[in-house]
N, C-alpha and C positions, 0 to 999 in steps of 0.2 A: 400425636398426627392423626388428621382425619383426612381422608382421600376422598373427593368427589369426582366422578368421571363418567364418561359415556362411550369411550373409545373401545377399539377391539381389546379383548381381554387377553394378556400374556399367559402363558403357562404357568410362570412362577409369579405370583403376586407380591408386591412390595410389602414389608412389614409396616403395619399401621395399626393404630388403636382401632379404627374402623374404616373400611372401604364402602362409600355408598355410590352404588352402581346398579341400575336397572336390571342388567344381566348377569351380575356376579352370581357364581354358584349359591344356591339356597336363597336367593332373593325372590320373594313373592309378590312383589308390586306388580300391579296388573298390567301397566303401561311400559313397554320396554323400549321406547324410541325417543325418550326425553333427550334434549340438547344437553351440553355441558351446563348452560345456565338455568336449564330446568331442573337439573339435579340438585344444583346448589340452591335453588328455591325451595326444594324439598326438605333440604336440611334446615333453612330459615324457617319454613312453616313448622317443622318438628320443634324447634326452638321457641317458637312463639306459643305453640299449643301445649308445651310441656306442663305438668302439673306444677313444677317448681317456679314457673314464670309468674312473676307478681303483677304483670300488666293488668289493666282492666280489660274486659273483653272488647270493648269499643275500640281501646288503643291497640290490641292485637290484630282486629280486623283491619284497622287504618295502616297499620305498618306493612300487613301482608299485601293489602291492596297497592300500596305506594311503590311496591318491588316489582310490580307488573310490568312496567315500562321497559325495565332491563330485562324482564324475561321474554317479553316479544322481541326485542333486539337480538338477544342470543339465539333465541329459537330460529328466527329467520335466517340470521348471519351464519348459523352452523349448518344450514342446509338439510335438516332433518325433515322427515315427512310432516307436512301441515294436516296431519289427520288426527283424529281420536283427541287425547289430552292436550297435545301440541296445538291443535285448531283452536281449542277452547282458550289456552293460555294466549296465543297470539290475537284472538278476538278481544278478549278483556283487556289485553296489554296495550292494544292499539287505543283503546277508549282512554287508558291512563296516559299514554305517551302524548296524546292530542292535547292534555292539559297537564303535563309533567310540571313537577315542582323543582326540577333538577336545572338549576341556573345554566350549568354547563351545556346540557342538551338544549336548552332555548337558545343559548349563543350559537350553538353549532348550527341549529336549524337557521338562524338569523343570517349567518354569514353564507349559508348555501342558498339562501333566497327562497326558503320554503316556508309556508305558512303552517303552523302546529296543527290546525283544524283539518289540513289536506294530507296529514301523514297516514300512510297506510302500509302494507307490507313491501309494495315496490319501493317506497321511499325508504325504508330500512334496508333493502338489498342494495339499492344503488346510490343513495346518498349518506345515510347515517353509518351503517356497518363499514363501508369502505374507509371512511374519515376515522373511525375509531382504530380499525386495524392498520392503518397506515402508520400509526404511532409506533407499533413494534417493527414494522417493516423498515421504515426511514430513520428512526431515531430510538426511542425507548417506550415500551407500553405504559410506563408509569404516566406518561404525559396524558394520555387518554384516562387513565384512572383519576388523576388529580382533577382534570376537567370535570369528570363526572360528579366529584365531590365538593369542587368549589363552590364557596358560597359569597365570594367577593366579585361583584359584577365586573369591575375593571380587569381582574386577574382572569375571570372566565372569558372575557372577550378576547383578551390576548392569546390565551390558549387556543381558543376556537380558530382564532385567525391564523396561528401557527399550525394547527392540524389541516386546516384547508389548505395551506400552502405546501404542506408535506403531501397532501393528496395530490395536489396539481403535479408536483414533482415526481411523485410515485407514478402517475399515469402517464408521464413523459418518458421515464426510464423504462417502464413496462412495454411500452410502444416500441422502443429502441431494442429491447431484448426480442419482442417478437419479430421485428424486421430482421434482425440478425440470424434468428433462428431459421426463418423462412429462406434466408440465402444459402443455408447449409444443404448439402446433397441428402435427399431422402430417397429411399427405396420404397417405393409404395406396395412392392410385393410383401414386405415385412408386416406383420400384424401387430407390432409395436415399435414405435419409433422413438429415437433418443435425440435429443440437441444438447450440445455441450460447449460451453465456453468457460474458461477459467475464471474470468474476472466479473462474470455476472454477479450481482449482489443477491446472496442467498435469501433475503427477506422477500424478494419479489418474483423468485422463480415459479412459486405456486400459481400466482397469477398468471404468468405467461403460459404455464401448462394449462389452467383452464381454458385459456383461448384456442390453443394450439390443438387441444383435444377436439374442440369445437370446429375449428378450420380444416383439420385432417381427418376428423371423424374416425380416430382410432386411438387406443390407448398411447399414452407418450410419457416420457420422462424428460425433464429439463434439470439438466445437471450443471453444477460449478464448483469451483475449488481446484485446487492443485497441492501437490505435496502429499503429506500423510494423509489428509483427509478429504474426501470428495462428498458433498452434499447434494442430494436429488430430491425433486418433488415429482410424484407420480399421480397421474389422473387416468381414470379408466371409465367403463361404463358396465351396465348390468352383467354381460355375459363373462366378464373376467374380473375377478376378485383380486385387486392388485395388493392388498395386504395380505391375503392367503399366499399370494406368490413370493412376497418378500419373507413370510414365515417360513416357507419351504427353504428359503436360502439364508436364514438367520445366522449360520455360522460363519457366513461371510461378512456379516454387517456388525458394525459397532453399535448401532441402534437403529430404530425404526417404529412406526406406528402409524394408526390412522383408521380409515374405514374401508369398506370394500371398494369404493370408488376413487378414494383420495388419500394419499399416503406420503410420509417423508421419510428419508433414510440417509445414514451416513456411513460411508465404506471407505476403506483404505485404498489408497491407489494400487496397491499390489493385488487386491481383490477385484477392483473395479471391473476390468474386462470380462473376467468370469462371471460376476454377477450379471452383468448386461447380456451376455451369451445366454444364460441359463433363463433370465426373464423373457428374453425373445422367444426362446425354445418352448417355454410354457405358454405364451401367448400364441404362438404358432399351433400348437396342438390344441388348446381350449377354443380357439377362434377359427379353426381349419374351415369350417362351413359358413362362416359369417360373411356376408357381402357388405362391405363397408360403403354405405351411401347415407347421405343426410336424409331423413324422414320427417315428414310434417303429418301428425296424425289428425285428420279431420273428425270432429265430434258430430257434425250435422250439416248437411247440404240443405239450404234455404233459400228463398226469393227475397228480394227487398221488401216485398209486400208483408212479409212477416216480421219486420224489425220494427219494433214499436215500444212504448213506455211499459206495456205489460211485461214484455220479454226482458227488458233491461231490470226492471224491479224484480223479477224471478231470478235473473243472473246473479243479483247481490247476495241472494240467500246462500251461495256457495262460497262467498268470501269468508275469510282472507284465503287468498290463492298462495301457492307456494310449492315446494317439492311434494310430489305425489298428489297434489291437488292443484294441477295447472288450470289457468284460464281456459274456458272451452273456446275452441277453435271452430269457426263456421266456414262453409265454401258457397259461393254463389257464381254462376258461369254467366257468361254472355251479359256483362255489364257495359255500359258505355262511358268512356271518359269525356266528361261534358266541360271540365275545367281542370288545369293542371300548371303547377309552378314549383320549381325547385326552392327549398327553403333550408336554413341552417346557415351557420357561418361558413360552412365548407360545401353548402349546395349538395349534400348527399342524401337530401330527404325529398319526398313529394307531398305536396299539400293538394289535395285532390277534391273534385266534385264528381261523383259517379251516378249514373242514371240508370235504371231498369224499369220498363214500362213506363208508368208517369211519376215513379217516385224518385227523388234525388237524395243522396245521403253524402255528408262531408266525410273525407277519409284522410289519415296521415299514413304515409309508408317511409318508416324510418330505416335508412341505410340502404334503400332500394333505388337511388337515383340513377344507377347505372343501367336499369331497364328502362329502355326508350319509349316514351309515352307520347301520343299526340291526341289532339282534340278529335273526337269522333271514333277513336279507335275502340274495338270491341275486347274485353279482357275476361279471363277467369281471375278470381281472387280467393285467397285463404285469409281469414282476419279474426280478431276479437271485437266484441262490441262493448264501447264504453260511453260515458256520459262526459261531455266536455262543458265545462262551468266557467264563465268569465262575466264580470261585471253585474252579477245577479242573473245572467241568462244561463239556460241549460239547453243543450241540444245533444241528440244521438249522434255519436261520431264513431266510425270503425277504425280499427288500427290494423293496417294491412301487414300480414306476414310473409306472404309470397304473391308473385303474379305471374301469369302466363298468357299468352296470346290466345284468344277464343278461336278454335277450330270448329266450324259448323258441321 
């Protein structure tokens, strides 16, 4: 048995012929933040480069290269820092992914309406990874595995369509969990909040926990199950290591594991209340001076006159974006709304034209349609700078993150 992993290391390691982990005791590999798929790739590299491997050098290089699409997907999906070697793996993995030989991936992109040449880290995060992950959440993870190795076009198309439907169902059920959770009483004096319903599906509570963490801006647990075993998914942020908190309570747990900001656990009904009280007390202590408020960190304040093709070309050098390498956020104040219309099937987004001095720029504001805008209004905006391409045309477009009324 050879184990490859990158999660928090337990005190007692399982018995194995070898444990390949960048942070295991005695490991001197220089980069410590590989994703699970990145660690598995290192094993594959080792096997390909071993002296006893009889492949020709060009075959070794080719086989290694064509694994990089999966490395890019796993690195982005695992939400590890896109820095150092991870950034290199994602950057080159995206090149391979855009021309992937995997029939199943091609079919997955086709059913999602995505052109392979447009695939980037955002595509992985919001289109590819959710469809792969939904297999294990809604049915069985083998479905995604078989899709990724399928060589028959008809079968690949059927599996891609099945995964896509699973993803639609997953989105619907997750939204239902979130609605039900938000209807539960919450004490905002608590530094950690807990949502529980016995019949929530265990495979989806982690997705709900991600959303509830953002919406309530504090560590949260989403818990389900009844009887002997209760299952929970925990999400936190930098100031509170949730896996360390679970480690302190391991005597109460049947199992647990994860990262400082994301973990899962199983507890008996008899120990559940004690566990929750202990975790709330730890959070209260660790976060006693923390003010829970959504923050948007602005990288630079600029005027529209500074937005040009030279800047957009310069920004591409920071790609691919991801965890710990966020897309730069700019801020401009006192811009005028020259055009505005709501878009999207549910009219939750704004399509805008904004003006400052003599310069006009197209803008999209996803999920901000609740902010009332009228033609001629002066506003301050925080945004990313992107390039919008269609029918062979290219234009600079800004993607608005937040809006507030301009106060002169």
